[in-house]
C-alpha positions as CSV (number, residue, x, y, z in Angstrom):
1,X,21.8,11.1,9.2
2,X,22.2,7.7,8.0
3,X,19.1,5.9,9.5
4,X,17.1,9.2,7.1
5,X,19.6,8.7,4.3
6,X,18.6,5.0,4.0
7,X,15.5,5.8,4.2
8,X,15.4,8.9,1.5
9,X,16.9,5.6,-0.4
10,X,14.4,3.2,0.4
11,X,11.5,5.6,-0.7
12,X,13.6,6.7,-3.9
13,X,13.9,2.9,-4.8
14,X,9.7,2.0,-4.0
15,X,8.8,5.2,-6.5
16,X,11.2,3.7,-9.0
17,X,9.7,0.7,-8.4
18,X,6.1,1.8,-8.6
19,X,6.7,3.8,-11.9
20,X,8.5,0.9,-13.8
21,X,6.0,-2.1,-12.6
22,X,2.9,0.8,-14.1
23,X,5.5,0.3,-17.3
24,X,5.2,-3.2,-17.3
25,X,1.9,-3.3,-16.6
26,X,0.5,-1.3,-19.5
27,X,2.0,-3.0,-21.7
28,X,-0.2,-6.2,-20.8
29,X,-3.8,-6.6,-22.4
30,X,-6.3,-6.1,-20.0
31,X,-8.7,-9.2,-21.7
32,X,-6.2,-11.2,-20.0
33,X,-6.8,-13.2,-17.3
34,X,-5.2,-12.7,-13.7
35,X,-4.0,-15.8,-12.8
36,X,-1.3,-15.5,-15.0
37,X,-1.2,-11.7,-14.9
38,X,1.9,-11.6,-11.9
39,X,4.2,-14.0,-14.2
40,X,3.7,-12.1,-17.6
41,X,4.5,-8.6,-15.9
42,X,7.6,-10.2,-14.4
43,X,9.0,-11.3,-17.4
44,X,9.2,-7.9,-19.0
45,X,12.6,-6.3,-18.2
46,X,10.6,-3.0,-16.7
47,X,8.6,-5.6,-14.1
48,X,11.9,-8.0,-13.4
49,X,13.5,-4.9,-12.5
50,X,10.4,-3.4,-10.5
51,X,10.9,-6.6,-8.6
52,X,14.6,-5.9,-7.9
53,X,14.1,-2.4,-6.8
54,X,11.2,-2.8,-4.4
55,X,13.2,-5.8,-2.8
56,X,16.6,-2.9,-2.7
57,X,13.6,-1.1,-1.1
58,X,12.8,-3.0,1.4
59,X,15.9,-4.2,2.3
60,X,17.2,-0.3,2.8
61,X,14.2,0.7,4.9
62,X,14.7,-2.4,7.2
63,X,17.6,-1.1,8.2
64,X,16.9,2.8,8.2
65,X,14.9,1.3,11.2
66,X,17.3,0.0,13.3
67,X,18.5,3.7,13.1
68,X,15.2,6.2,13.2
69,X,11.6,5.7,14.6
70,X,8.8,4.7,12.3
71,X,7.3,8.2,12.6
72,X,10.0,9.6,11.2
73,X,10.4,7.0,7.9
74,X,6.8,7.4,7.8
75,X,6.9,11.3,7.6
76,X,9.7,10.1,4.7
77,X,7.7,8.3,3.1
78,X,4.7,10.7,2.7
79,X,7.2,13.2,1.6
80,X,8.2,10.5,-1.5
81,X,5.2,11.3,-3.0
82,X,7.0,14.6,-5.1
83,X,9.8,12.2,-6.2
84,X,6.9,9.4,-7.3
85,X,5.5,12.6,-9.2
86,X,8.2,13.4,-10.8
87,X,8.9,10.1,-11.8
88,X,5.8,9.5,-13.3
89,X,5.6,12.8,-15.3
90,X,9.1,11.7,-16.6
91,X,8.4,8.3,-17.6
92,X,4.6,7.9,-17.8
93,X,3.9,11.7,-19.2
94,X,1.3,11.6,-16.3
95,X,0.8,15.6,-15.3
96,X,-0.4,16.0,-11.8
97,X,-4.0,17.9,-12.0
98,X,-5.1,20.3,-9.3
99,X,-7.8,18.1,-8.1
100,X,-4.9,15.0,-7.7
101,X,-2.2,17.7,-5.8
102,X,-5.0,18.8,-2.9
103,X,-5.7,14.4,-2.8
104,X,-1.9,13.4,-2.3
105,X,-0.9,16.4,-0.4
106,X,-4.5,15.2,2.0
107,X,-2.3,12.2,2.1
108,X,0.8,13.0,3.0
109,X,-0.1,15.4,5.7
110,X,-2.7,12.4,7.0
111,X,0.1,9.8,7.0
112,X,2.9,11.6,9.1
113,X,0.0,12.9,11.8
114,X,-1.1,9.1,11.7
115,X,2.7,8.0,12.0
116,X,3.4,10.3,14.5
117,X,0.7,9.6,17.2
118,X,0.2,5.9,16.2
119,X,0.2,3.7,19.6
120,X,3.0,1.8,20.5
121,X,4.0,-1.6,19.1
122,X,2.9,-4.5,20.7
123,X,4.0,-8.1,21.1
124,X,-0.1,-9.4,21.9
125,X,-1.2,-11.1,18.9
126,X,-5.3,-12.7,18.1
127,X,-5.7,-16.0,19.8
128,X,-6.7,-18.6,17.0
129,X,-11.0,-16.9,17.1
130,X,-9.3,-13.7,17.3
131,X,-7.5,-14.3,13.4
132,X,-10.3,-16.1,12.2
133,X,-12.1,-13.4,12.6
134,X,-9.4,-11.2,11.2
135,X,-9.7,-14.0,8.0
136,X,-13.2,-13.3,8.1
137,X,-13.0,-9.5,7.5
138,X,-10.0,-8.9,5.2
139,X,-10.4,-11.7,2.8
140,X,-13.9,-10.7,1.6
141,X,-12.6,-7.2,1.1
142,X,-9.5,-8.0,-1.0
143,X,-12.4,-10.2,-2.8
144,X,-15.1,-7.3,-3.0
145,X,-13.1,-5.3,-5.6
146,X,-12.6,-7.5,-8.2
147,X,-16.0,-9.0,-8.1
148,X,-17.4,-4.9,-8.5
149,X,-15.0,-5.0,-11.0
150,X,-16.1,-7.8,-12.9
151,X,-20.0,-6.6,-12.2
152,X,-19.5,-3.4,-14.2
153,X,-18.2,-5.1,-17.0
154,X,-15.4,-2.0,-17.6
155,X,-12.3,-1.0,-15.7
156,X,-11.7,1.4,-12.8
157,X,-8.8,2.3,-11.5
158,X,-9.4,3.4,-8.2
159,X,-11.4,0.0,-7.6
160,X,-8.4,-2.1,-8.2
161,X,-6.2,0.1,-5.8
162,X,-8.7,-0.6,-3.3
163,X,-8.0,-4.3,-3.7
164,X,-4.1,-3.7,-3.5
165,X,-4.5,-1.1,-0.7
166,X,-6.2,-3.6,1.4
167,X,-4.6,-6.9,1.0
168,X,-1.2,-5.5,1.2
169,X,-2.9,-4.3,5.0
170,X,-3.5,-8.0,5.4
171,X,-0.4,-8.6,4.7
172,X,1.2,-6.6,6.8
173,X,-1.0,-7.9,9.8
174,X,-0.1,-11.5,9.1
175,X,3.1,-10.5,9.2
176,X,3.5,-9.1,12.1
177,X,1.9,-12.4,13.0
178,X,4.7,-14.2,11.7
179,X,6.8,-11.9,14.0
180,X,4.8,-12.2,17.0
181,X,5.3,-16.6,16.1
182,X,8.7,-16.3,15.9
183,X,9.4,-15.0,19.0
184,X,7.7,-18.0,20.9
185,X,8.6,-20.1,18.3
186,X,5.3,-22.1,17.5
187,X,6.1,-23.6,13.6
188,X,2.6,-24.1,13.0
189,X,0.7,-20.9,13.3
190,X,4.0,-19.2,11.6
191,X,3.7,-21.7,8.6
192,X,0.1,-20.9,8.1
193,X,0.3,-16.9,9.0
194,X,3.3,-16.6,6.2
195,X,1.4,-18.1,4.0
196,X,-1.5,-15.9,4.2
197,X,0.9,-13.0,4.1
198,X,2.3,-14.6,1.2
199,X,-0.7,-14.9,0.0
200,X,-2.6,-11.3,0.1
201,X,0.6,-9.8,-0.7
202,X,-0.1,-11.7,-4.5
203,X,-3.4,-10.1,-4.4
204,X,-2.9,-6.9,-3.8
205,X,0.3,-7.0,-6.7
206,X,-2.5,-9.2,-8.9
207,X,-4.9,-5.4,-8.3
208,X,-1.9,-2.9,-8.2
209,X,-0.8,-4.2,-11.7
210,X,-4.5,-4.0,-13.0
211,X,-4.7,-0.5,-11.4
212,X,-1.9,1.0,-13.3
213,X,-3.1,-0.6,-16.5
214,X,-6.4,1.8,-16.1
215,X,-5.5,4.5,-14.2
216,X,-2.6,6.4,-13.4
217,X,0.2,6.2,-11.5
218,X,0.3,9.8,-9.7
219,X,-4.1,8.7,-8.2
220,X,-2.5,4.7,-7.5
221,X,0.1,5.2,-5.5
222,X,-1.1,7.6,-3.2
223,X,-4.7,5.5,-2.8
224,X,-2.8,2.7,-1.8
225,X,0.0,4.4,1.0
226,X,-3.2,6.3,2.4
227,X,-5.3,2.5,2.9
228,X,-1.7,1.1,4.0
229,X,-1.9,3.7,6.7
230,X,-5.0,3.5,8.1
231,X,-6.2,0.0,8.0
232,X,-3.5,-1.6,9.8
233,X,-3.6,1.0,12.7
234,X,-7.3,0.2,13.2
235,X,-7.0,-3.6,13.1
236,X,-4.1,-2.9,15.2
237,X,-6.0,-1.7,17.8
238,X,-9.1,-4.4,17.5
239,X,-6.5,-7.4,17.3
240,X,-3.3,-6.5,19.0
241,X,-4.1,-4.8,21.7
242,X,-2.7,-1.7,20.9
243,X,-4.1,1.4,22.9
244,X,-5.0,4.5,21.1
245,X,-2.8,8.1,22.9
246,X,-4.9,8.9,25.6
247,X,-4.1,12.4,25.7
248,X,-6.9,14.7,24.2
249,X,-4.5,16.6,21.3
250,X,-2.3,12.9,20.6
251,X,-6.1,11.6,20.1
252,X,-7.0,14.3,18.0
253,X,-3.9,14.5,16.1
254,X,-4.9,10.9,15.1
255,X,-8.5,10.8,14.2
256,X,-7.3,14.0,12.7
257,X,-5.4,12.5,10.6
258,X,-6.8,9.4,9.8
259,X,-9.8,11.4,8.4
260,X,-7.3,13.5,6.5
261,X,-6.3,10.8,4.9
262,X,-9.5,9.2,4.0
263,X,-10.6,12.7,2.9
264,X,-7.6,12.3,0.4
265,X,-8.4,8.4,-0.4
266,X,-11.4,9.9,-1.7
267,X,-10.1,12.8,-3.4
268,X,-8.3,10.8,-5.6
269,X,-10.5,7.7,-5.8
270,X,-13.1,10.6,-7.6
271,X,-10.2,11.8,-9.9
272,X,-9.1,8.0,-11.1
273,X,-12.2,7.1,-11.8
274,X,-12.8,10.2,-14.3
275,X,-9.0,10.4,-15.8
276,X,-7.9,7.1,-16.9
277,X,-4.1,7.5,-18.7
278,X,-3.9,7.7,-22.5
279,X,-0.4,4.8,-22.2
280,X,-3.4,2.9,-20.4
281,X,-5.8,3.2,-23.2
282,X,-3.0,3.8,-25.7
283,X,-2.3,-0.3,-24.9
């Protein structure tokens, strides 16, 4: 029960952090440059508290994972979308439309299915060529939403959310590389991978702030979470030697979970493209 309580605390802290970040982001002018966006948001009271509460959530989750399985932790996190919706309604005045509710439910169920059938953790990481190939794939994918945003000459929340989800997923993959490097005491790869993890995380945070400026937290948060569930599972199979389950039932459930999460993300992307929060437009 202690592990479940810790993960519940982590989930609540994450959701509070997201809402506080959205509050801070919407106080910034959309015309201001990206290079100082994080610093400006962090100097606001709500932005600073978002960082503090987010770190607390990470510490709670870290401790929870020593007591419960990753599968159960993911299920609790997906169930926490309900708390996020209540917080968004209370603090941001956002009301969830039926279409958004369908997308959020699809993502939550998909994340639980992926977590229940995801392959066991592997200590096998890619070699130098593999890391270069992985970087060639993920870095342009992180930057592409920003380029599309500039080409369209107008803000689109779900494009920024896509960039955030891809960036956080890449950071998770580089972090796994750091963990593997620690076990074999290789200093140079560890430093390079740590820098890559930090850099992609900062890019993702900038995209997430932009997404909160233009769109609804009720759409942005599940969309980013869905990408963080699907992308690492796919990349782990390609680069980290993790094998998908061999049983037909488990493989079908994993495939269905990825598919359901993807459908939910598409629904939320469509909703986000058409609905811009009153707070963002008035700020």
